Every structure is written in structure tokens, then in C-alpha cells.
N, C-alpha and C positions, 0 to 999 in steps of 0.2 A: 522606502521600498523601491526596488527596481521597476522599470517599466515592463520588463518581461515577466516578472513575478506577478505584477498586478493583472496583466493580461491573462495569465493562466488561472488566476483566482476567479476571474469573471466568467470565463467560458467553460461550461461543463464538458467533460470528455464523453465522446460518443464511441461506444464499442460495438462493432459489427461482427457477429460470429454465429456459429451454429453449435448447439449442444449435441454431442455424440456420446451415446451410451455403449460401452463395451463390456462384455461379460468378463469377469475376473477369473483367472485360473491360478491354481497353486503352483508355486515355483519349486521345482525339485532341487534339493541340495546337491551340490556337485562334490563327489568324493575326490580328494586329491589322488592323482595317480602315483604309484610308487616309482622309485628310480628305475630306469631301464636295466634290463638284465645284464647287458654288456658292461655298463658302468659298474655295477655291483661286482661282477666277476673281475674287472680290471683292478678295482680297489683291493679286493681280497688277494689277488695275485701279487700286487705290488707290496702289500704288507708282508706276505709270506717271503718274498724275495729279499726284502730289507732285513727281516729277522734272520734269515739264513745267512746273509752276508755278514751281519753283525756277529753271529755265533761263530762263523768261520774265522773272522779276524781275531776275535777274543781267544779262541782255541789255539790259533797259531801263535799269538803273543805269549800265552801261558806256556806253551810247549818250548818256545825259544828261551823263556826265562828259566825253565828247569834244566836246559842243556848247558847254560853258562856255568863256569866254575864259581864257587862261592867267593865273594869279595872278602879279602883278608881284613881283619879288624885293624883299625888305625892304631899305630904305636903311640903311646902316651908321651914318649920322649921326642917324637918328631912333630914339628909344627904342621898344622893343617894348612894346606895351600888351596887357594881357590883361583880359578882362571876367570878373570873378569876383564872385559874389554869395554872401555867407555869411548864412545864415538861422539864427537861434537860436530854438529852440522849447522852451518850458518846459511 
């Protein structure tokens, strides 16, 4: 055994202190506060604006689609061409 360990085993520890009695009281549970009213209003307004913008874009897209002349059916005698560009980057 260590010299330090032997020394601690031989000497008893002396504790000096006072005993203090305190009356106990019940702790009230804390209810979490709801989100601030401004934040709730901002989230609701943002959601409304995003939905309105999406509806406007989709309505405009559908209206333009209706205005275009119909695409003629492909002739079975003509070959179908595709425009593809392949780009090699080194």
C-alpha cells in the first residue's frame, strides 16, 4: 500500500459543522408558456402568403397551357428527332 493510503486509514476524519433545520414547502409546477402572439401571427401569415403564391403560380401555368394550340400528332412516317447535347468537361 501507499504511504498516503496508510496515513488516511490511521487518522479518523473530523467533521465540524452545524445542523440546520428548514421547513419544507411544496414546489409549484411551472406551466410552460405558450408561444408569443406575434410569432403565432407571423407563422400563420407566412403560411397564407405561401399558399396564395403557389395557387397563383399554378393557376397561371394552367391558363397558359390552355391558350397554346394543340400539338399535332407525330407522323408515323417521319422519324422522331431529339435534340440532345452532350458536353464533355475535363
